[in-house]
N, CA and C atoms as an extended XYZ file, in Angstrom:
525
Properties=species:S:1:pos:R:3:atomname:S:1:resname:S:1:resid:I:1 pbc="F F F"
N       -51.947      -33.929       -3.063 N   MET     1
C       -51.469      -35.050       -3.831 CA  MET     1
C       -52.613      -35.703       -4.599 C   MET     1
N       -53.784      -35.738       -3.961 N   ASP     2
C       -54.943      -36.308       -4.620 CA  ASP     2
C       -55.367      -35.480       -5.832 C   ASP     2
N       -55.175      -34.157       -5.731 N   LYS     3
C       -55.534      -33.280       -6.845 CA  LYS     3
C       -54.635      -33.567       -8.055 C   LYS     3
N       -53.371      -33.833       -7.782 N   ILE     4
C       -52.415      -34.105       -8.865 CA  ILE     4
C       -52.781      -35.423       -9.541 C   ILE     4
N       -53.096      -36.447       -8.748 N   LEU     5
C       -53.471      -37.735       -9.311 CA  LEU     5
C       -54.756      -37.629      -10.133 C   LEU     5
N       -55.681      -36.830       -9.696 N   GLU     6
C       -56.905      -36.650      -10.442 CA  GLU     6
C       -56.633      -35.984      -11.795 C   GLU     6
N       -55.750      -34.959      -11.780 N   LYS     7
C       -55.404      -34.273      -13.026 CA  LYS     7
C       -54.647      -35.212      -13.972 C   LYS     7
N       -53.755      -36.076      -13.418 N   VAL     8
C       -53.014      -37.031      -14.240 CA  VAL     8
C       -53.980      -38.014      -14.875 C   VAL     8
N       -54.961      -38.509      -14.123 N   LYS     9
C       -55.942      -39.432      -14.656 CA  LYS     9
C       -56.793      -38.755      -15.735 C   LYS     9
N       -57.073      -37.469      -15.544 N   GLU    10
C       -57.907      -36.758      -16.485 CA  GLU    10
C       -57.163      -36.474      -17.798 C   GLU    10
N       -55.874      -36.115      -17.712 N   TYR    11
C       -55.093      -35.736      -18.894 CA  TYR    11
C       -53.979      -36.734      -19.207 C   TYR    11
N       -54.155      -37.995      -18.942 N   TRP    12
C       -53.081      -38.977      -19.129 CA  TRP    12
C       -52.677      -39.125      -20.596 C   TRP    12
N       -53.615      -39.029      -21.515 N   LYS    13
C       -53.286      -39.144      -22.939 CA  LYS    13
C       -52.400      -37.985      -23.399 C   LYS    13
N       -52.713      -36.780      -22.917 N   MET    14
C       -51.932      -35.607      -23.284 CA  MET    14
C       -50.516      -35.705      -22.703 C   MET    14
N       -50.386      -36.186      -21.520 N   ILE    15
C       -49.074      -36.310      -20.869 CA  ILE    15
C       -48.213      -37.332      -21.606 C   ILE    15
N       -48.801      -38.440      -22.016 N   VAL    16
C       -48.064      -39.470      -22.750 CA  VAL    16
C       -47.585      -38.912      -24.090 C   VAL    16
N       -48.422      -38.149      -24.782 N   LEU    17
C       -48.024      -37.549      -26.057 CA  LEU    17
C       -46.877      -36.552      -25.883 C   LEU    17
N       -46.917      -35.734      -24.839 N   VAL    18
C       -45.859      -34.749      -24.600 CA  VAL    18
C       -44.553      -35.459      -24.273 C   VAL    18
N       -44.587      -36.477      -23.463 N   VAL    19
C       -43.375      -37.230      -23.095 CA  VAL    19
C       -42.792      -37.920      -24.329 C   VAL    19
N       -43.633      -38.529      -25.146 N   CYS    20
C       -43.149      -39.177      -26.382 CA  CYS    20
C       -42.536      -38.141      -27.327 C   CYS    20
N       -43.149      -36.967      -27.442 N   GLY    21
C       -42.604      -35.908      -28.284 CA  GLY    21
C       -41.246      -35.440      -27.791 C   GLY    21
N       -41.084      -35.299      -26.495 N   LEU    22
C       -39.794      -34.888      -25.936 CA  LEU    22
C       -38.717      -35.948      -26.178 C   LEU    22
N       -39.075      -37.199      -26.037 N   ILE    23
C       -38.110      -38.283      -26.286 CA  ILE    23
C       -37.716      -38.313      -27.760 C   ILE    23
N       -38.701      -38.202      -28.650 N   ALA    24
C       -38.403      -38.209      -30.090 CA  ALA    24
C       -37.550      -37.004      -30.473 C   ALA    24
N       -37.851      -35.835      -29.944 N   GLY    25
C       -37.056      -34.643      -30.217 CA  GLY    25
C       -35.634      -34.787      -29.718 C   GLY    25
N       -35.455      -35.370      -28.569 N   GLY    26
C       -34.104      -35.584      -28.023 CA  GLY    26
C       -33.305      -36.557      -28.876 C   GLY    26
N       -33.931      -37.629      -29.309 N   VAL    27
C       -33.240      -38.595      -30.171 CA  VAL    27
C       -32.853      -37.940      -31.493 C   VAL    27
N       -33.747      -37.173      -32.082 N   PHE    28
C       -33.454      -36.483      -33.344 CA  PHE    28
C       -32.295      -35.494      -33.171 C   PHE    28
N       -32.294      -34.763      -32.074 N   TYR    29
C       -31.220      -33.793      -31.818 CA  TYR    29
C       -29.874      -34.493      -31.671 C   TYR    29
N       -29.831      -35.597      -30.969 N   VAL    30
C       -28.572      -36.326      -30.768 CA  VAL    30
C       -28.069      -36.901      -32.086 C   VAL    30
N       -28.959      -37.446      -32.891 N   LEU    31
C       -28.542      -38.040      -34.151 CA  LEU    31
C       -28.049      -37.003      -35.155 C   LEU    31
N       -28.672      -35.843      -35.214 N   THR    32
C       -28.268      -34.851      -36.214 CA  THR    32
C       -27.110      -33.981      -35.760 C   THR    32
N       -27.042      -33.619      -34.529 N   ASN    33
C       -25.991      -32.711      -34.066 CA  ASN    33
C       -24.851      -33.424      -33.359 C   ASN    33
N       -25.034      -34.648      -33.007 N   GLY    34
C       -24.001      -35.361      -32.277 CA  GLY    34
C       -22.820      -35.771      -33.141 C   GLY    34
N       -22.993      -35.830      -34.470 N   GLN    35
C       -21.930      -36.296      -35.352 CA  GLN    35
C       -20.988      -35.190      -35.788 C   GLN    35
N       -21.343      -33.938      -35.630 N   LYS    36
C       -20.499      -32.845      -36.084 CA  LYS    36
C       -19.385      -32.606      -35.069 C   LYS    36
N       -18.131      -32.569      -35.537 N   PRO    37
C       -17.043      -32.270      -34.616 CA  PRO    37
C       -17.061      -30.780      -34.272 C   PRO    37
N       -16.744      -30.505      -33.057 N   THR    38
C       -16.688      -29.109      -32.651 CA  THR    38
C       -15.277      -28.602      -32.856 C   THR    38
N       -15.149      -27.459      -33.501 N   THR    39
C       -13.837      -26.857      -33.737 CA  THR    39
C       -13.885      -25.410      -33.297 C   THR    39
N       -12.779      -24.974      -32.811 N   ASN    40
C       -12.670      -23.569      -32.448 CA  ASN    40
C       -12.407      -22.777      -33.716 C   ASN    40
N       -13.149      -21.709      -33.903 N   LEU    41
C       -12.977      -20.898      -35.095 CA  LEU    41
C       -11.871      -19.878      -34.854 C   LEU    41
N       -10.754      -20.125      -35.469 N   SER    42
C        -9.654      -19.167      -35.445 CA  SER    42
C        -9.125      -19.061      -36.865 C   SER    42
N        -8.250      -18.117      -37.095 N   VAL    43
C        -7.712      -17.910      -38.440 CA  VAL    43
C        -6.935      -19.137      -38.888 C   VAL    43
N        -6.164      -19.760      -37.999 N   GLU    44
C        -5.390      -20.941      -38.370 CA  GLU    44
C        -6.300      -22.108      -38.722 C   GLU    44
N        -7.349      -22.315      -37.918 N   ASN    45
C        -8.272      -23.417      -38.200 CA  ASN    45
C        -9.037      -23.186      -39.490 C   ASN    45
N        -9.467      -21.951      -39.733 N   LEU    46
C       -10.211      -21.666      -40.956 CA  LEU    46
C        -9.359      -21.886      -42.191 C   LEU    46
N        -8.092      -21.493      -42.163 N   SER    47
C        -7.247      -21.678      -43.339 CA  SER    47
C        -6.955      -23.151      -43.577 C   SER    47
N        -6.761      -23.937      -42.503 N   SER    48
C        -6.505      -25.365      -42.713 CA  SER    48
C        -7.752      -26.079      -43.193 C   SER    48
N        -8.923      -25.677      -42.691 N   VAL    49
C       -10.173      -26.294      -43.123 CA  VAL    49
C       -10.438      -25.950      -44.590 C   VAL    49
N       -10.190      -24.699      -44.997 N   SER    50
C       -10.431      -24.327      -46.390 CA  SER    50
C        -9.459      -25.036      -47.320 C   SER    50
N        -8.206      -25.239      -46.886 N   ARG    51
C        -7.253      -25.980      -47.716 CA  ARG    51
C        -7.696      -27.426      -47.870 C   ARG    51
N        -8.163      -28.042      -46.791 N   GLN    52
C        -8.608      -29.433      -46.861 CA  GLN    52
C        -9.822      -29.574      -47.769 C   GLN    52
N       -10.759      -28.633      -47.681 N   SER    53
C       -11.965      -28.760      -48.503 CA  SER    53
C       -11.649      -28.514      -49.970 C   SER    53
N       -10.721      -27.589      -50.266 N   SER    54
C       -10.403      -27.366      -51.673 CA  SER    54
C        -9.615      -28.525      -52.249 C   SER    54
N        -8.778      -29.168      -51.452 N   VAL    55
C        -8.039      -30.333      -51.937 CA  VAL    55
C        -8.986      -31.497      -52.152 C   VAL    55
N        -9.941      -31.679      -51.249 N   SER    56
C       -10.851      -32.812      -51.397 CA  SER    56
C       -11.775      -32.635      -52.600 C   SER    56
N       -12.065      -31.399      -52.989 N   LYS    57
C       -12.908      -31.190      -54.152 CA  LYS    57
C       -12.248      -31.684      -55.421 C   LYS    57
N       -10.928      -31.530      -55.508 N   PHE    58
C       -10.236      -31.889      -56.729 CA  PHE    58
C        -9.605      -33.274      -56.671 C   PHE    58
N        -9.324      -33.797      -55.496 N   SER    59
C        -8.642      -35.082      -55.426 CA  SER    59
C        -9.600      -36.260      -55.536 C   SER    59
N       -10.838      -36.083      -55.110 N   GLU    60
C       -11.802      -37.177      -55.182 CA  GLU    60
C       -12.665      -36.992      -56.420 C   GLU    60
N       -12.551      -37.865      -57.419 N   PRO    61
C       -13.380      -37.701      -58.612 CA  PRO    61
C       -14.835      -37.987      -58.308 C   PRO    61
N       -15.703      -37.254      -58.954 N   ASN    62
C       -17.137      -37.470      -58.825 CA  ASN    62
C       -17.509      -38.788      -59.480 C   ASN    62
N       -18.252      -39.616      -58.808 N   GLU    63
C       -18.634      -40.902      -59.392 CA  GLU    63
C       -19.554      -40.701      -60.597 C   GLU    63
N       -20.353      -39.634      -60.586 N   LYS    64
C       -21.272      -39.398      -61.691 CA  LYS    64
C       -20.534      -38.935      -62.937 C   LYS    64
N       -19.459      -38.120      -62.749 N   SER    65
C       -18.782      -37.573      -63.918 CA  SER    65
C       -17.815      -38.563      -64.551 C   SER    65
N       -17.362      -39.570      -63.806 N   VAL    66
C       -16.440      -40.564      -64.359 CA  VAL    66
C       -17.255      -41.743      -64.872 C   VAL    66
N       -17.144      -41.989      -66.178 N   SER    67
C       -17.853      -43.114      -66.768 CA  SER    67
C       -16.893      -43.856      -67.682 C   SER    67
N       -17.338      -44.959      -68.203 N   LYS    68
C       -16.503      -45.764      -69.097 CA  LYS    68
C       -16.797      -45.380      -70.540 C   LYS    68
N       -15.740      -45.287      -71.343 N   ILE    69
C       -15.882      -44.995      -72.762 CA  ILE    69
C       -15.099      -46.033      -73.554 C   ILE    69
N       -15.429      -46.166      -74.837 N   MET    70
C       -14.742      -47.093      -75.728 CA  MET    70
C       -13.955      -46.285      -76.749 C   MET    70
N       -12.649      -46.601      -76.890 N   VAL    71
C       -11.773      -45.898      -77.823 CA  VAL    71
C       -11.041      -46.931      -78.671 C   VAL    71
N       -10.993      -46.707      -79.981 N   ASP    72
C       -10.322      -47.595      -80.925 CA  ASP    72
C        -8.924      -47.046      -81.194 C   ASP    72
N        -7.899      -47.789      -80.799 N   LEU    73
C        -6.515      -47.374      -80.977 CA  LEU    73
C        -5.892      -48.206      -82.083 C   LEU    73
N        -5.375      -47.525      -83.121 N   LYS    74
C        -4.806      -48.209      -84.282 CA  LYS    74
C        -3.437      -47.633      -84.590 C   LYS    74
N        -2.704      -48.339      -85.446 N   GLY    75
C        -1.447      -47.804      -85.951 CA  GLY    75
C        -0.235      -48.387      -85.250 C   GLY    75
N         0.783      -47.559      -85.057 N   ALA    76
C         2.092      -47.992      -84.582 CA  ALA    76
C         2.146      -48.079      -83.057 C   ALA    76
N         1.296      -48.940      -82.476 N   VAL    77
C         1.343      -49.252      -81.051 CA  VAL    77
C         1.513      -50.756      -80.898 C   VAL    77
N         1.975      -51.180      -79.723 N   THR    78
C         2.258      -52.594      -79.513 CA  THR    78
C         1.009      -53.460      -79.636 C   THR    78
N        -0.091      -53.043      -79.016 N   LYS    79
C        -1.330      -53.828      -79.058 CA  LYS    79
C        -2.500      -52.956      -79.509 C   LYS    79
N        -2.663      -52.753      -80.828 N   PRO    80
C        -3.832      -51.987      -81.279 CA  PRO    80
C        -5.106      -52.773      -81.018 C   PRO    80
N        -6.124      -52.069      -80.503 N   ASN    81
C        -7.354      -52.745      -80.133 CA  ASN    81
C        -8.393      -51.691      -79.761 C   ASN    81
N        -9.591      -52.140      -79.416 N   VAL    82
C       -10.609      -51.272      -78.849 CA  VAL    82
C       -10.514      -51.411      -77.338 C   VAL    82
N       -10.350      -50.277      -76.653 N   TYR    83
C       -10.144      -50.280      -75.210 CA  TYR    83
C       -11.303      -49.583      -74.501 C   TYR    83
N       -11.670      -50.143      -73.335 N   GLN    84
C       -12.663      -49.510      -72.478 CA  GLN    84
C       -11.895      -48.855      -71.337 C   GLN    84
N       -12.001      -47.534      -71.237 N   ILE    85
C       -11.256      -46.783      -70.228 CA  ILE    85
C       -12.180      -45.772      -69.562 C   ILE    85
N       -11.680      -45.116      -68.525 N   SER    86
C       -12.441      -44.071      -67.849 CA  SER    86
C       -12.475      -42.817      -68.712 C   SER    86
N       -13.536      -42.059      -68.598 N   SER    87
C       -13.684      -40.862      -69.430 CA  SER    87
C       -12.718      -39.763      -69.035 C   SER    87
N       -12.101      -39.854      -67.852 N   ASP    88
C       -11.167      -38.818      -67.434 CA  ASP    88
C        -9.719      -39.120      -67.825 C   ASP    88
N        -9.477      -40.237      -68.519 N   GLU    89
C        -8.114      -40.581      -68.922 CA  GLU    89
C        -7.704      -39.823      -70.179 C   GLU    89
N        -6.380      -39.732      -70.367 N   ARG    90
C        -5.810      -39.026      -71.514 CA  ARG    90
C        -5.209      -40.045      -72.479 C   ARG    90
N        -4.740      -39.553      -73.630 N   LEU    91
C        -4.170      -40.415      -74.654 CA  LEU    91
C        -2.922      -41.133      -74.148 C   LEU    91
N        -2.134      -40.483      -73.315 N   VAL    92
C        -0.924      -41.112      -72.783 CA  VAL    92
C        -1.279      -42.350      -71.957 C   VAL    92
N        -2.387      -42.305      -71.215 N   ASP    93
C        -2.826      -43.456      -70.425 CA  ASP    93
C        -3.258      -44.610      -71.326 C   ASP    93
N        -3.943      -44.280      -72.407 N   LEU    94
C        -4.395      -45.299      -73.351 CA  LEU    94
C        -3.209      -45.986      -74.024 C   LEU    94
N        -2.198      -45.224      -74.400 N   ILE    95
C        -1.037      -45.809      -75.067 CA  ILE    95
C        -0.244      -46.681      -74.093 C   ILE    95
N        -0.181      -46.284      -72.828 N   LYS    96
C         0.470      -47.141      -71.818 CA  LYS    96
C        -0.277      -48.469      -71.691 C   LYS    96
N        -1.595      -48.395      -71.709 N   GLU    97
C        -2.414      -49.606      -71.595 CA  GLU    97
C        -2.223      -50.513      -72.812 C   GLU    97
N        -1.933      -49.901      -73.962 N   ALA    98
C        -1.742      -50.661      -75.196 CA  ALA    98
C        -0.307      -51.161      -75.352 C   ALA    98
N         0.508      -51.020      -74.348 N   GLY    99
C         1.872      -51.541      -74.397 CA  GLY    99
C         2.898      -50.563      -74.928 C   GLY    99
N         2.499      -49.351      -75.237 N   GLY   100
C         3.432      -48.331      -75.692 CA  GLY   100
C         3.548      -48.294      -77.210 C   GLY   100
N         4.456      -47.432      -77.676 N   PHE   101
C         4.690      -47.254      -79.106 CA  PHE   101
C         5.581      -48.359      -79.660 C   PHE   101
N         5.478      -48.594      -80.966 N   THR   102
C         6.438      -49.455      -81.644 CA  THR   102
C         7.639      -48.605      -82.040 C   THR   102
N         8.671      -49.235      -82.604 N   ASP   103
C         9.868      -48.507      -83.002 CA  ASP   103
C         9.595      -47.570      -84.174 C   ASP   103
N         8.608      -47.877      -85.004 N   GLN   104
C         8.323      -47.067      -86.187 CA  GLN   104
C         7.349      -45.925      -85.913 C   GLN   104
N         6.868      -45.758      -84.689 N   ALA   105
C         5.837      -44.766      -84.382 CA  ALA   105
C         6.379      -43.346      -84.494 C   ALA   105
N         5.584      -42.476      -85.100 N   ASP   106
C         5.909      -41.058      -85.199 CA  ASP   106
C         5.251      -40.349      -84.020 C   ASP   106
N         5.970      -40.257      -82.899 N   GLN   107
C         5.406      -39.722      -81.667 CA  GLN   107
C         5.219      -38.213      -81.721 C   GLN   107
N         5.886      -37.552      -82.623 N   LYS   108
C         5.787      -36.091      -82.713 CA  LYS   108
C         4.465      -35.636      -83.316 C   LYS   108
N         3.799      -36.504      -84.034 N   SER   109
C         2.590      -36.079      -84.738 CA  SER   109
C         1.316      -36.240      -83.921 C   SER   109
N         1.394      -36.752      -82.686 N   ILE   110
C         0.184      -36.921      -81.880 CA  ILE   110
C         0.314      -36.156      -80.577 C   ILE   110
N        -0.819      -35.773      -80.028 N   ASN   111
C        -0.887      -35.029      -78.774 CA  ASN   111
C        -1.192      -36.012      -77.646 C   ASN   111
N        -0.205      -36.323      -76.826 N   LEU   112
C        -0.384      -37.310      -75.763 CA  LEU   112
C        -1.276      -36.808      -74.632 C   LEU   112
N        -1.460      -35.499      -74.532 N   SER   113
C        -2.282      -34.961      -73.446 CA  SER   113
C        -3.745      -34.786      -73.846 C   SER   113
N        -4.116      -35.251      -75.026 N   ALA   114
C        -5.488      -35.066      -75.516 CA  ALA   114
C        -6.477      -35.873      -74.685 C   ALA   114
N        -7.628      -35.236      -74.391 N   LYS   115
C        -8.709      -35.942      -73.702 CA  LYS   115
C        -9.401      -36.849      -74.703 C   LYS   115
N        -9.841      -38.000      -74.240 N   LEU   116
C       -10.459      -38.975      -75.125 CA  LEU   116
C       -11.979      -38.889      -75.032 C   LEU   116
N       -12.638      -39.202      -76.143 N   LYS   117
C       -14.102      -39.188      -76.213 CA  LYS   117
C       -14.595      -40.583      -76.578 C   LYS   117
N       -15.827      -40.851      -76.239 N   ASP   118
C       -16.435      -42.135      -76.557 CA  ASP   118
C       -16.526      -42.303      -78.077 C   ASP   118
N       -16.281      -43.504      -78.548 N   GLU   119
C       -16.339      -43.894      -79.957 CA  GLU   119
C       -15.287      -43.184      -80.813 C   GLU   119
N       -14.202      -42.753      -80.205 N   GLU   120
C       -13.149      -42.055      -80.938 CA  GLU   120
C       -12.159      -43.064      -81.514 C   GLU   120
N       -11.600      -42.743      -82.683 N   VAL   121
C       -10.577      -43.565      -83.310 CA  VAL   121
C        -9.267      -42.789      -83.247 C   VAL   121
N        -8.250      -43.399      -82.651 N   ILE   122
C        -6.928      -42.783      -82.558 CA  ILE   122
C        -5.999      -43.586      -83.452 C   ILE   122
N        -5.328      -42.906      -84.384 N   TYR   123
C        -4.382      -43.569      -85.275 CA  TYR   123
C        -2.995      -42.980      -85.026 C   TYR   123
N        -2.042      -43.850      -84.651 N   VAL   124
C        -0.660      -43.436      -84.455 CA  VAL   124
C         0.092      -43.749      -85.742 C   VAL   124
N         0.515      -42.726      -86.486 N   PRO   125
C         1.172      -42.984      -87.766 CA  PRO   125
C         2.607      -43.466      -87.585 C   PRO   125
N         3.120      -44.124      -88.626 N   LYS   126
C         4.517      -44.532      -88.645 CA  LYS   126
C         5.347      -43.361      -89.141 C   LYS   126
N         6.654      -43.407      -88.891 N   ILE   127
C         7.539      -42.330      -89.324 CA  ILE   127
C         7.487      -42.229      -90.840 C   ILE   127
N         7.285      -41.019      -91.346 N   GLY   128
C         7.221      -40.780      -92.781 CA  GLY   128
C         5.873      -41.059      -93.395 C   GLY   128
N         4.899      -41.477      -92.624 N   GLU   129
C         3.595      -41.835      -93.170 CA  GLU   129
C         2.769      -40.606      -93.539 C   GLU   129
N         2.995      -39.489      -92.889 N   ASN   130
C         2.226      -38.276      -93.181 CA  ASN   130
C         2.468      -37.782      -94.593 C   ASN   130
N         3.694      -37.894      -95.092 N   SER   131
C         3.975      -37.398      -96.439 CA  SER   131
C         3.250      -38.217      -97.498 C   SER   131
N         3.081      -39.528      -97.251 N   SER   132
C         2.364      -40.351      -98.233 CA  SER   132
C         0.881      -40.024      -98.238 C   SER   132
N         0.291      -39.677      -97.088 N   THR   133
C        -1.125      -39.317      -97.075 CA  THR   133
C        -1.327      -37.961      -97.720 C   THR   133
N        -0.342      -37.066      -97.629 N   GLU   134
C        -0.475      -35.776      -98.299 CA  GLU   134
C        -0.447      -35.956      -99.811 C   GLU   134
N         0.346      -36.923     -100.298 N   ASN   135
C         0.396      -37.170     -101.738 CA  ASN   135
C        -0.950      -37.664     -102.250 C   ASN   135
N        -1.576      -38.569     -101.509 N   THR   136
C        -2.870      -39.062     -101.962 CA  THR   136
C        -3.910      -37.969     -101.903 C   THR   136
N        -3.809      -37.090     -100.908 N   ASP   137
C        -4.763      -35.991     -100.831 CA  ASP   137
C        -4.583      -35.048     -102.004 C   ASP   137
N        -3.334      -34.754     -102.382 N   SER   138
C        -3.119      -33.819     -103.486 CA  SER   138
C        -3.553      -34.425     -104.813 C   SER   138
N        -3.375      -35.752     -104.982 N   SER   139
C        -3.841      -36.373     -106.224 CA  SER   139
C        -5.362      -36.373     -106.272 C   SER   139
N        -6.009      -36.537     -105.144 N   ALA   140
C        -7.470      -36.476     -105.113 CA  ALA   140
C        -7.933      -35.067     -105.432 C   ALA   140
N        -7.182      -34.063     -104.958 N   ASN   141
C        -7.545      -32.680     -105.270 CA  ASN   141
C        -7.399      -32.399     -106.752 C   ASN   141
N        -6.374      -32.986     -107.390 N   SER   142
C        -6.203      -32.741     -108.818 CA  SER   142
C        -7.326      -33.395     -109.619 C   SER   142
N        -7.798      -34.563     -109.158 N   VAL   143
C        -8.910      -35.214     -109.852 CA  VAL   143
C       -10.169      -34.368     -109.722 C   VAL   143
N       -10.431      -33.854     -108.526 N   THR   144
C       -11.635      -33.040     -108.361 CA  THR   144
C       -11.531      -31.745     -109.132 C   THR   144
N       -10.315      -31.204     -109.283 N   SER   145
C       -10.198      -29.969     -110.062 CA  SER   145
C       -10.470      -30.253     -111.534 C   SER   145
N       -10.075      -31.445     -112.014 N   GLN   146
C       -10.372      -31.787     -113.398 CA  GLN   146
C       -11.871      -31.946     -113.602 C   GLN   146
N       -12.526      -32.576     -112.656 N   VAL   147
C       -13.965      -32.782     -112.768 CA  VAL   147
C       -14.686      -31.448     -112.710 C   VAL   147
N       -14.224      -30.551     -111.867 N   SER   148
C       -14.928      -29.287     -111.723 CA  SER   148
C       -14.816      -28.430     -112.975 C   SER   148
N       -13.719      -28.570     -113.732 N   THR   149
C       -13.613      -27.787     -114.961 CA  THR   149
C       -14.548      -28.323     -116.037 C   THR   149
N       -14.828      -29.625     -116.001 N   THR   150
C       -15.708      -30.194     -117.024 CA  THR   150
C       -17.172      -30.079     -116.656 C   THR   150
N       -17.478      -29.705     -115.423 N   THR   151
C       -18.884      -29.609     -115.009 CA  THR   151
C       -19.346      -28.159     -115.074 C   THR   151
N       -19.240      -27.564     -116.212 N   GLU   152
C       -19.786      -26.230     -116.411 CA  GLU   152
C       -21.248      -26.381     -116.828 C   GLU   152
N       -21.998      -25.327     -116.668 N   LYS   153
C       -23.424      -25.385     -117.005 CA  LYS   153
C       -23.591      -25.464     -118.524 C   LYS   153
N       -24.459      -26.372     -118.917 N   ILE   154
C       -24.749      -26.558     -120.339 CA  ILE   154
C       -26.249      -26.397     -120.532 C   ILE   154
N       -26.614      -25.526     -121.447 N   ASN   155
C       -28.026      -25.335     -121.777 CA  ASN   155
C       -28.412      -26.435     -122.762 C   ASN   155
N       -29.228      -27.368     -122.306 N   ILE   156
C       -29.555      -28.520     -123.153 CA  ILE   156
C       -30.440      -28.139     -124.339 C   ILE   156
N       -31.098      -27.005     -124.267 N   ASN   157
C       -31.947      -26.561     -125.392 CA  ASN   157
C       -31.127      -26.022     -126.554 C   ASN   157
N       -29.925      -25.496     -126.248 N   GLN   158
C       -29.133      -24.881     -127.295 CA  GLN   158
C       -27.825      -25.616     -127.561 C   GLN   158
N       -27.533      -26.709     -126.801 N   ALA   159
C       -26.245      -27.404     -126.931 CA  ALA   159
C       -26.207      -28.255     -128.187 C   ALA   159
N       -24.988      -28.382     -128.756 N   ASP   160
C       -24.827      -29.273     -129.912 CA  ASP   160
C       -24.477      -30.668     -129.406 C   ASP   160
N       -24.194      -31.579     -130.307 N   LEU   161
C       -23.939      -32.992     -129.993 CA  LEU   161
C       -22.730      -33.166     -129.062 C   LEU   161
N       -21.676      -32.450     -129.283 N   ILE   162
C       -20.439      -32.592     -128.480 CA  ILE   162
C       -20.662      -32.070     -127.062 C   ILE   162
N       -21.370      -30.966     -126.915 N   GLU   163
C       -21.619      -30.403     -125.580 CA  GLU   163
C       -22.540      -31.314     -124.767 C   GLU   163
N       -23.531      -31.910     -125.400 N   LEU   164
C       -24.430      -32.819     -124.687 CA  LEU   164
C       -23.708      -34.061     -124.189 C   LEU   164
N       -22.706      -34.531     -124.931 N   GLN   165
C       -21.962      -35.723     -124.516 CA  GLN   165
C       -21.067      -35.439     -123.305 C   GLN   165
N       -20.841      -34.198     -122.964 N   LYS   166
C       -20.056      -33.842     -121.774 CA  LYS   166
C       -20.851      -34.083     -120.484 C   LYS   166
N       -22.162      -34.154     -120.612 N   LEU   167
C       -23.001      -34.410     -119.436 CA  LEU   167
C       -22.819      -35.839     -118.953 C   LEU   167
N       -22.934      -36.035     -117.660 N   THR   168
C       -22.794      -37.362     -117.069 CA  THR   168
C       -23.964      -38.243     -117.471 C   THR   168
N       -23.640      -39.431     -117.983 N   GLY   169
C       -24.672      -40.387     -118.367 CA  GLY   169
C       -25.240      -40.160     -119.756 C   GLY   169
N       -24.738      -39.188     -120.497 N   VAL   170
C       -25.250      -38.928     -121.847 CA  VAL   170
C       -24.167      -39.366     -122.849 C   VAL   170
N       -24.492      -40.331     -123.667 N   GLY   171
C       -23.574      -40.808     -124.705 CA  GLY   171
C       -23.966      -40.280     -126.069 C   GLY   171
N       -23.415      -40.889     -127.136 N   GLN   172
C       -23.683      -40.417     -128.482 CA  GLN   172
C       -25.136      -40.669     -128.880 C   GLN   172
N       -25.709      -41.801     -128.484 N   LYS   173
C       -27.079      -42.128     -128.860 CA  LYS   173
C       -28.085      -41.200     -128.163 C   LYS   173
N       -27.883      -40.930     -126.824 N   LYS   174
C       -28.805      -40.061     -126.101 CA  LYS   174
C       -28.681      -38.618     -126.554 C   LYS   174
N       -27.490      -38.230     -126.907 N   ALA   175
C       -27.300      -36.837     -127.332 CA  ALA   175
C       -28.055      -36.613     -128.625 C   ALA   175
């Protein structure tokens, strides 16, 4: 017994370090492995666990991927305004938030399932409004076609007075 006490007195620092290491290792093991539920691995358990994990992947939105965006909604809706919504919302959600369509709204011309982007402008046209915008587009096309026929290349070294006056900004005096 005296030999043991002598060895303990001689190596007391080493013994204290080993005991502290064992206690710390035990605490670490309990904290990391004690929280995991134990399940029996069988075909039924594996299929239910895989179904739960696949459902949880899609049902819980990622906090990082969902952010707020600003969308400007105009036209034939009850409350046109700039709305701040989640980036995962669709156009149908935005229109519900805006109080829905008015009686004059042309619902066939918009895609309610469209994903929304930040700084996007959504315009809900009134019934029959598309035909009036096509008329203005065609009149603009006719104006540009007239301009394009008059903008042919002119050689200023060989052009006469009338040809020089066809140039933009050149009048009778400059010609």
